[in-house]
C-alpha positions as CSV (number, residue, x, y, z in Angstrom):
1,M,12.5,62.0,-67.0
2,I,11.0,63.7,-70.1
3,V,10.5,66.9,-68.1
4,L,14.1,66.8,-67.0
5,L,15.3,66.3,-70.6
6,L,13.2,69.3,-71.7
7,K,14.7,71.4,-69.0
8,A,18.2,70.3,-69.9
9,A,17.5,71.2,-73.5
10,L,16.3,74.7,-72.4
11,G,19.4,75.0,-70.2
12,F,21.7,74.1,-73.1
13,L,19.9,76.6,-75.4
14,L,20.2,79.3,-72.8
15,G,23.9,78.6,-72.5
16,T,24.4,79.2,-76.2
17,F,23.6,82.9,-76.0
18,P,26.9,84.3,-77.3
19,A,27.4,87.5,-75.3
20,A,31.1,87.9,-76.3
21,Y,30.4,87.3,-80.0
22,L,27.5,89.8,-80.1
23,C,29.4,92.5,-78.2
24,A,32.2,92.1,-80.7
25,Q,29.8,92.2,-83.6
26,V,28.6,95.6,-82.5
27,R,32.1,96.8,-83.2
28,G,32.3,94.9,-86.5
29,V,34.7,92.4,-85.0
30,D,34.6,88.6,-85.1
31,I,36.0,87.8,-81.7
32,R,36.8,84.3,-82.9
33,E,39.6,85.8,-85.1
34,H,41.2,87.9,-82.3
35,G,43.1,87.2,-79.1
36,S,42.7,83.6,-78.1
37,G,39.7,83.2,-80.4
38,N,37.7,82.2,-77.4
39,V,34.1,83.4,-77.1
40,G,34.2,84.3,-73.4
41,A,34.7,87.1,-70.9
42,T,38.5,87.0,-70.7
43,N,39.0,87.3,-74.4
44,A,36.3,90.0,-74.6
45,L,38.3,91.9,-72.0
46,R,41.5,91.5,-73.9
47,V,40.0,92.3,-77.3
48,L,37.2,94.8,-76.5
49,G,38.1,96.4,-73.2
50,K,36.9,96.5,-69.6
51,R,33.3,97.5,-70.2
52,E,32.6,94.8,-72.7
53,G,34.5,92.3,-70.6
54,L,32.4,93.1,-67.6
55,I,29.1,92.9,-69.6
56,V,30.1,89.5,-71.0
57,L,31.1,88.2,-67.6
58,L,27.8,89.2,-66.1
59,V,25.7,87.8,-69.0
60,D,27.6,84.5,-69.0
61,M,27.2,84.2,-65.3
62,G,23.6,85.0,-65.6
63,K,23.1,82.2,-68.0
64,G,24.3,79.7,-65.5
65,F,22.3,81.3,-62.6
66,A,19.1,81.4,-64.6
67,A,19.5,77.7,-65.7
68,V,19.6,76.4,-62.1
69,T,17.0,78.9,-60.7
70,L,14.5,79.7,-63.3
71,I,14.6,76.8,-65.8
72,A,15.2,74.1,-63.1
73,G,12.4,75.6,-61.1
74,I,9.8,75.2,-63.9
75,G,7.4,72.5,-62.8
76,A,10.0,71.2,-60.3
77,D,7.3,69.0,-58.7
78,A,6.8,67.3,-62.1
79,G,10.2,65.7,-61.8
80,G,8.8,62.8,-59.8
81,A,11.6,60.9,-58.1
82,I,14.2,63.3,-59.4
83,S,14.9,65.8,-56.7
84,P,15.0,69.6,-57.3
85,Q,18.7,69.5,-56.6
86,W,19.4,66.9,-59.3
87,Q,17.3,69.0,-61.7
88,Q,19.4,72.0,-60.9
89,A,22.6,70.0,-61.4
90,V,21.5,68.7,-64.8
91,C,20.3,72.2,-66.0
92,G,23.5,73.8,-64.8
93,I,25.8,71.3,-66.6
94,A,23.6,71.7,-69.7
95,A,24.0,75.5,-69.6
96,V,27.8,75.2,-69.4
97,L,27.9,72.7,-72.2
98,G,25.8,75.0,-74.4
99,H,28.2,77.8,-73.6
100,V,31.3,75.7,-74.4
101,F,30.0,73.9,-77.4
102,N,27.9,76.5,-79.1
103,P,26.3,74.9,-82.2
104,F,25.4,78.3,-83.6
105,L,29.1,79.2,-83.7
106,G,30.5,76.0,-85.1
107,F,30.6,74.4,-81.7
108,R,33.0,77.1,-80.5
109,G,32.3,79.0,-77.3
110,G,33.9,80.0,-74.0
111,K,35.7,77.8,-71.5
112,G,32.8,77.6,-69.1
113,V,34.3,79.5,-66.1
114,A,31.8,82.4,-65.9
115,T,28.8,80.3,-66.7
116,G,30.0,77.7,-64.2
117,A,30.3,80.4,-61.6
118,G,26.7,81.4,-62.2
119,V,25.7,77.8,-61.7
120,I,27.5,77.7,-58.4
121,A,26.0,81.0,-57.4
122,G,22.5,79.7,-57.9
123,T,23.1,76.4,-56.1
124,V,25.7,76.9,-53.4
125,P,26.3,80.7,-53.0
126,L,28.9,80.1,-50.2
127,A,31.1,78.3,-52.7
128,L,31.0,81.2,-55.0
129,G,32.5,83.4,-52.3
130,F,35.2,80.8,-51.6
131,G,35.9,80.5,-55.4
132,L,36.2,84.3,-55.8
133,A,38.6,84.5,-52.9
134,V,40.8,81.8,-54.3
135,F,40.8,83.3,-57.8
136,L,41.7,86.8,-56.5
137,I,44.6,85.4,-54.5
138,V,46.0,83.2,-57.2
139,F,45.5,85.8,-60.0
140,G,47.0,88.5,-57.8
141,I,50.1,86.4,-57.4
142,T,50.5,84.9,-60.9
143,R,48.6,87.4,-63.1
144,Y,47.4,84.3,-65.0
145,V,43.6,84.2,-65.4
146,S,43.9,80.5,-66.5
147,V,45.7,79.5,-63.4
148,G,43.2,81.2,-61.1
149,S,40.3,79.6,-63.0
150,L,41.8,76.2,-62.9
151,M,42.6,76.4,-59.2
152,V,39.0,77.4,-58.4
153,S,37.6,74.7,-60.6
154,V,39.7,72.0,-58.9
155,L,39.1,73.3,-55.4
156,I,35.4,73.9,-55.5
157,P,34.4,70.2,-55.4
158,F,36.7,69.7,-52.3
159,F,35.1,72.7,-50.7
160,L,31.6,71.3,-51.3
161,L,32.7,68.0,-49.9
162,M,34.1,69.8,-46.8
163,I,30.9,71.7,-46.1
164,G,28.7,68.7,-46.7
165,T,26.5,70.0,-49.6
166,D,24.0,67.9,-51.5
167,Y,25.6,65.0,-53.4
168,S,24.0,66.2,-56.6
169,F,25.8,69.5,-56.3
170,L,29.1,67.8,-55.5
171,L,28.9,65.6,-58.6
172,M,27.9,68.7,-60.6
173,S,30.9,70.6,-59.5
174,A,33.2,67.6,-60.4
175,V,31.7,67.5,-63.9
176,L,32.1,71.2,-64.3
177,C,35.7,70.9,-63.2
178,V,36.4,68.3,-65.8
179,I,34.8,70.4,-68.5
180,I,36.8,73.5,-67.5
181,V,40.1,71.7,-67.2
182,V,39.6,70.1,-70.6
183,M,38.7,73.5,-72.2
184,H,41.9,74.9,-70.7
185,R,44.2,72.2,-72.1
186,K,45.9,74.7,-74.4
187,N,46.5,77.1,-71.5
188,I,48.0,74.2,-69.5
189,Q,50.3,73.4,-72.4
190,G,51.2,77.1,-72.6
191,L,52.0,77.3,-68.9
192,L,54.2,74.2,-69.2
193,N,56.0,75.8,-72.2
194,G,56.2,79.2,-70.6
195,R,54.1,80.7,-73.4
196,E,50.9,81.5,-71.5
197,G,50.1,85.2,-71.7
198,K,49.4,87.1,-68.5
199,L,46.5,89.5,-68.4
200,K,47.7,93.0,-69.2
201,R,46.0,96.2,-68.2
202,K,43.7,97.6,-70.9
203,S,41.7,100.8,-70.8
């Protein structure tokens, strides 16, 4: 259990790496004061442009992927009765929490979508393909990143249930869904009020 807690702490710490914040700082911008104020890939795209948005997306996904593959894999046999899958699940959730509640940025971070996608990529790659397809379809129809992200987050657990994945990953996806939905509560309110902004093209 101590080993798992240490891994979770490392996963959380990895999740705190603020890619969007650092990319903005290079330009002398505090991304928390622009756009949605979110420290994530979508706001980086809106505020900084496509290149920085892509960089942030890949780094944030990489944090989740590394948490469930590298960190969870350290001394996996030392977990005792805790299976490697459960270790991955715990490390993945920890990484997303570190990204969302970044203590180095006043507990402000992203919304967990990209980091969560990295977690899914490292545990159930097939689900990542499903999620990407759903996102592209929903976003293509609505032009709302938030709607696409929410739909993927809600449907992934059902997809994992359908394909019969390990129970630890199913529970992990459900927890990630709750985190992401909670972090999108303002977007949900904006959608209900008709004030949610669509993603506009930016060079």
